[in-house]
N, C-alpha and C positions, 0 to 999 in steps of 0.2 A: 421377624423381633415383634415382640408382644410388649406393651407399655403398662402398668399396671398403676393404680392408686394406692395410698396410704391402706386401704381395704382389704388389699388384692382383688379387687376389681378390674379388669380388662378393659383398659380406654382407649387403646390403639394398638391397630397390629399393621404390620409391613412387611411384605411379602417382597424376596430380593429381585424379582423379577420386575416389581413395582418399583423397587427403589432404584434400580437400573435407570428406568425409563424417565422417573423424575427425575434423577441426577442429571442426564443427559440434559432435557427442558430446562432444569436450573442452572447448567452450565450454559448455555445459549443464552439464557437472559443475563448472566452475571456478566457475559461478554460484551452484550448489549451497553454497557456503562462504559466500553473503550479501555478494558482492564487489559493488561499485558502479560503476556506468560512471566511467570517467577513474582507476579504481584502478590504480598501480602492479602488476606482477608480473614479478620480478627472474627473467632464466631464465638458468642456467648455460650458456655457446654454445658447448657440444662440437659438433663435426660428426656430427650422429647424428639418427635419423629423429624421436627423442624431440624434440628442440629445434624442428624443423621443425613439430611437429605442433601443439606446445605454442605458437609463435609464431602460428601461425593463430588457434588457439582463441581467442588473445587479441583477436584482430581481430576475428573473429566476436560474442566476448562482449562488446565494446565497452570494454575493457580495455585498458592502455598494458604494453607488451611491454618490457623493458630486459634486452637482452641482454648478459651480465656476462663477462668473460676467465675463461678458464682459465688456471693456471701452466701454463707453456711449458718448465719444467724441473726437475731434482731438486735438493730442499734449498730450494724456494722456498717453503716451506708458511706460515711464521711473515708473511713481507713480505707473500705471497698474502693470509693471512688479516687484517691489517692494512687491505690495501688493500679488501677487499671489505668491513669493516666501515665504513670511508667511503664507499666506493659507498652501501651501503643508508642511511648518515646521509645522503645528498644524496637519494636518490629516494624514500624512506620507503615500501619498498612493502610490499603486504597480503600476501605469499607470494613465497616463493623455491622455484624448481623445478629439480631437480636429477637428473641418474642418480647409481643407488649409486655409480659410481667416483669423484664428487667429494665424496659427502656426508662424509666425514672431515673435509674443510676447511670445509666450509659450517656444519656444524652447532655448532663452536665460537661463530658469530656468535650463535646463539641465546641465550646468556647476555647478550648486550649490547641482544638487541631480541627482547625473550619475546613483544611481541606479532606476531614475523613467522611466519607458519606454514609451516613448511618441508615440501614433497613431493616424492615421488619420483613416476617416470611409472608407477611400479605404483601407487602411492596413488592418483594421478587415478582411472586406471581402475576403481580400489575406487569411487569415488566415484557418488552416485546421479545420473541425469540431471535437472535441473531443468523441469520444464514449464514452459517460457517460448518466448514467441514471438522469436526472433533478430532484433534489428533492423539494418536495414544503417546504415554509419556514414555519419557527415555529413563534407562536403568539408573541414572545419575540425576535425575530432576529432584530438588526438594520435593517431598511429597508434603508434608507439615513441619511446623516448629512447635517442640514440647518445651513448654518453659518448666525448670525445676520451681521444687519448693524449697529452695535453699533458704535460710535462716541468718548467715554471717554475711551476705552480701544480698544485692538485689540479684530476684532469680532471673536465670539467663536462659535464654532460647539455644535447646538442642536442636541441630539440624539432623533432621530424619530425611534421606532419602528412599526413592524409590525401591531402589534394591536391597538396601538394607532392613527395609519395613518387611521384606516379602523373605530374606534369610531369615530374620526373626520367627515370622509365623509359622515358618516351614517348620522349624527347630521348635518353636512350641507345638505346633498341632501332632508332628510325627513323632517326635522325640522326647517331650517334656511331659505333657499331659496325656500323650498316645489316644489322642480323639478315635473314638469307633464312630460307626452309622449305629444313630440311633440315639446319639449323644443331645444330653440337653442343656444349654447352657442357665443358670441364675446369676443376676446379679446387682449389687447396689452400689457397685462404685459408680466416682462421678467421672463423667467423659473427659476432664480438664487433667486428669492423672493418668499416668503411663499405664499403670495397670489396668483402669478402667476402660482407658483408650483401645489399648492396643489389646488386651487381653478379652475382653467381651464387647469390643464393638468391632476391630478388623479380623480378628480369629473367627468370629462365628460366622461371617462376611467370606473369610476365605477358603474356610470349610463347610461352607452352606449349613452350617448346622442352627437350630432354631435357640432363641435365647427370649427370656425372660427379664423384664429391668422394673425395678424399684427406686423410685428416687431418691438419693443418697439423705436428702433431709426428713423424706417417710422414715428411711431405715433408723436415723437418727432417734425420731419420735416414736417409734414401734420398731424395735429391731427385732423380735420374733416373727414379725411378719415375715421376714427372709427364712428363715427355718421353715416357715407354715407353706411360704409358696415353693421351695424346694419338696417338700412332702407333698403339696396339692398336685402339682405337675408333674413329678418322678424327675426331678433335675439330678443330673450326673455329675456335672462338674460346676463349681462353685470356688471363689477364691476369695480371702480378706485378709487385712491388715490384722496382724493377733488382737487390738483393741477391738473388732468386730466379733470375734469368738468372745472374748470377755464380757462385755455387754450382753451377750446373749447368757452368759451364766451368771449375771446380776439379776436380769430379768424375768428369767424363766421359772415358772410354778408349774406345779404338777395338774392345775386345771388347764394350763394353756397348752401343754405339751401332751395332753392325755391322748389327744386323736391324734396325733403325728406318727409318721413311719419314714425314718431315714436311712432305711437300708438301701433306697437307690443312689446314696450320697458317692457314687466311688473315687472322686476327687476336691477333699476337701485342701486347697492349696492357702498357704500361710505364707505372707511375706509383706515387703516394704518397710518394716520395721524389725529390730533387733527383737527375734522369737524367745520364747521361755517357754523349756522342756512341761516344765511343772504346768502351765497354763494348757497345754496340749492335753499331758495327762487329765487337767479336771474336768477339761471339756470330753474329750474321749468317756470317762467314767459317768459323767453327768448324762449325757446322752445315749449311752449304750442302752438304758430303758426302754428306747424307742428306737431301737435298731440301728444306731449309728456304729458304723465298723471303725475303728480305730485306725485300722490299717488303711484308712483314706486318706488320712491326713499326710501331706505333702508340703512341706517347709521348702522353700525356694528362694533365690537372690536374684535379684536384678537391678536397675536403674534406668533412669529414661537415656543417659547416655549409650545404651548400648540397644537403645529402643524400645526394651522391655527385659526381658529373660536372660540371665547366664546360665544358670544351673538350677535343676530339681532333682530332691529326694527320689530315690528308688526306693518304695519299701521293701524291695530286694536286697539291700543294703544290710551289713552286718548289725549295725545300728542306727539309731534316730539321735540320741543324747550321748554326750561325751564328757565324763565327770575327770575335771583335772586338779592337783594340788594348785590352789589360789594365790599361797605365797609364792612358789616357785616362778607361778604368772606373772604375780606382779613385781618381783626382784628381779627374776632373769628372761620372761619374756618369751618362755618355753610352757607349752600345755604340755604337762606330762601327768599321768594316772596318779592317783592316790598312792601312797604306803602307808606302811603300818604307823609311821611317825607323823604321817600327814593331819595337820591340826585344825584346816579350813579348806571345802571343798566349794566348787564353782563347776556349774553344768552349761554348757553349751549344744546348740541343736546342728543337726548335719544338714544342709542344704543342700548336698548331693554334688556329682561331676560338672564340668563343664558341658554346654550341648555341642553334640557335634560340630567341628569345625571351628570351634570357638576355644580361648586356651584363658585358665586365670593361675597366674602364677604369685609369689608372694614372695616379696624383695623388704631389704631393709631402707633404712632413709638414704643412704648411698648408692641406691638401686641393686644389690647385691641379691644375687637368688638365695632363697635361705631354704632349710632341709624341712621334711615334715614337723610338723610339732611345736615349727618355730613361729612364732608371731610376726606379722611385719604388714606390711602394706599390701592390699590387695591390687593386683594389676589386672585387665583383661585385653583380651584383641579378638579378631574374630570378623564375619561378615555381616553382623550389626551393628558393629561400633560406629559412632557418630561421625561425620565428618568434621564436626569442629560445634563451637557456639556461634550463634547469629552475630554477625558483625564484631568479630574477635579474630582476624589475621593470626593472633600468636598460638591460638588455641587448634587451628586448624593447622597450620606450620607444623608443630610440635607431633601432632597425631598422626599426619602425613610421613612424617620423616621416623618415628617411633614406630607406628604401625600400633599402638597400645598406650593403654592411659592409667594413670594411678584414677582409684577409683574414691579414694578418701576414707575408704572403710578399712577396719583392720580385720585379721582373721590368722588361721594357719588350715593346712592342709592336712589330711589324716587316708590313708590309704588313696590318695588322689580326689578325695572329695572335701567340699569346704566348710568350715567353721568361722561363722562372723561373730567376733567378740565386740566391736563396734563403732564409732567413728573416731578416729585420730583428732579431730578437733575436740571431741567429746571430752578424751583422756584426760582426767585427773592425776596429774605427774607430782609428786610432793615427797619430798627426801629419798629420792633415789629409787621410789614405786610407784607404778602404774596402778592407779585406781579406776574400776570401769564405773560412771556413774549409775549405771542401774541398776549394781550391786548394791549401794547407798539406798536406791530407790524403792528397792525391793524388799530392804527391810523396813521403810517406812510402810510402803505398803500392805505389809503383813496386820498394820494396826485396823483394829475390827472398822474405825469409822473412817479409813481412809480406803480412797476407791485405787482401784490402778489407772494409774497414769494422771495420780493427783499430785504426784511428789517429783521433782526436778532438782539434781546437785548439779553444781560446778563448783570450779576455783576460781577465786578473784584474782589469783598471780597470775605472769605466762609461764610457760614451762620452764623456766631455769629459774623463777625469783621462789627463794624459800619464805619468803614472809607470807605467802597468802593464805588464806585460808577460806577453807571449805563452807559451803552455803547450801543449805537443804530447805528448800523452800516448798511447802505442802498447802494446797486447798483443802481448808478443811471446814467444815459445815458444824462442827461443835461449837455451841454458845456457850455453855459452863465454862467461866474463867479457872476453876477447879482441874475441870479436867482437860482443859488446854494445855496447862500447868504439865499436869500428870503426863500427857503425850512427849509434850518438849522434853522433860526428865527421862522418861522413858528411852526414848530415842536416843538421846544425847549420850545416856551411858550404856545404852546397848551399841551402839557403834562405835564407842569409846575401846570398848571391850572386844568386838569383833574385827575391827579394823586397826586399832591402836591409832586412831586420829580424832581429833576434836571437829565436831560440826557446829555450826550456828545454824539452828533451826527456827525459821521463821512459817507462822501461822499467818495463810493470806485467805482473800476468801472466794469464793467459789468464782471461777472462771477469770482468774489471776495470771495464768500461767499460760504465756505465749507459745502458740502450734505454729508449724507451717501448713500451707494449704491443702496438705493430705494427714492431717490430722498428728504428725509427727512432736513429740516435745522439740521446743528450740532453745537449746541450752544459750546457744552463744546470744539470743534475744534475750534471754531471761537474765545472765548476766551484764549484758550492756544495760539494761533499765537496772539492775542493781546499783551498779556503778554509779550510772548518772544521778540515783538519787541520792546514793551516799556524799558526791559531788556537790550536788545541790544544799543537801543539809549542811555539810561541812561549810559551805559558801556563806550560808545563813548564820549559821555560830560565829563566823569568822566576823561576820558585819555586825553581828550583837555585841561581840565584845569588843569590836572598834567603837 
């Protein structure tokens, strides 16, 4: 494991044999605190040697690791502390381990939870080693809790057992990415997110492959360092959400990429949020001049509730992109190929077949299995599936009785391969039509001044309320009032023409759109804020009238 700074200079290196010995020592030191098997240990999940050693020390000690996010931006301290307090209340850890850097943000929770011991990595090194025989974990032992980045409710802790973790690692390495001897991984993904933790911490350990790390915050400031590190170290496997590819497209210049060579990159995974086929095409075309092979692109589908991966696209499949008739999709819920009479089209990306031993089913609201090209709820089952949410007996009994779970995502199957259309909770249902918010957002992002990810659409009503209106919020950096007016008029007219619906376009300052901890647009949170603000305004107006 190689850790790099924002200039791509190596600052730390950790061999796996060193990790094993240090983790064993760390386990005995943690056990000197009289911690019991199954106790939770919260780990502030920075990209560092300290976090990695602490995570595996918990595995050897029989403790349940709980990776927790670090704040990603300036001015987020108060929000972060509130969220951290909620997470600690949920998982009830016996200890928190943090580096000195994040200690000022961790210490304020001590007054709320005085029973929690707060330790730095230096504190752990100063502990005595307990003279105890470390026991191998059992298959059904909880390995760690993965907190989801949900936006409609407080994030929940996904229970990942040793068995489910190993099942997913085997499927990822052998059947998904198909890792080879000599492969080298590169990642900027945070360790508190399932893609970063499972994909680029646990998978390299399980397969004994070298991996190069950039800190997430350094990638955010200098995204091209990701591609430079791949080129420099001849990385072969690297995965990112779509916005990671998008930001590289925005920031690249002829000068920056002049000396790069991406011919080594054989698996360029894309996942964690809806994938745009147009984005993949633009990335492949832009970086083909530095030998990036478009066949390296590998869309995938996964979620923390399945440890990580559910399916991977195989470039030997017939197609990566499926184009369908948008009107039939909206009115009938079927993904039908366009005909001569088709007036509007929409595309979806092939996320591949379920991994061996796993299963994907598409079901309707009543739970009935649907045929291919019929859009419905994506259900999953298999050995990687979680046993339930922490301290949620209902979720555990439901999964145990059904043997499968509804992901909350919508999609369809074609030739046994999965195409994800969106989230059920985000779907805009209006006058008998199902409109995907990303379709409206894509129109907004086509405006030159609007960046990808700077638009968010939602409807103010419930599914069955015809009185709701569609809100399109846009983070806009344009200062000219004339140009702002032009943008609002243009988008209102274009969306009315293209979708036959009226939208209320709101231009917001930068950093106004809420996001989950993994960077996804938090539409439900945006809707909640909007309605709260509208309610507050109504109350002020009522008070003024009185």
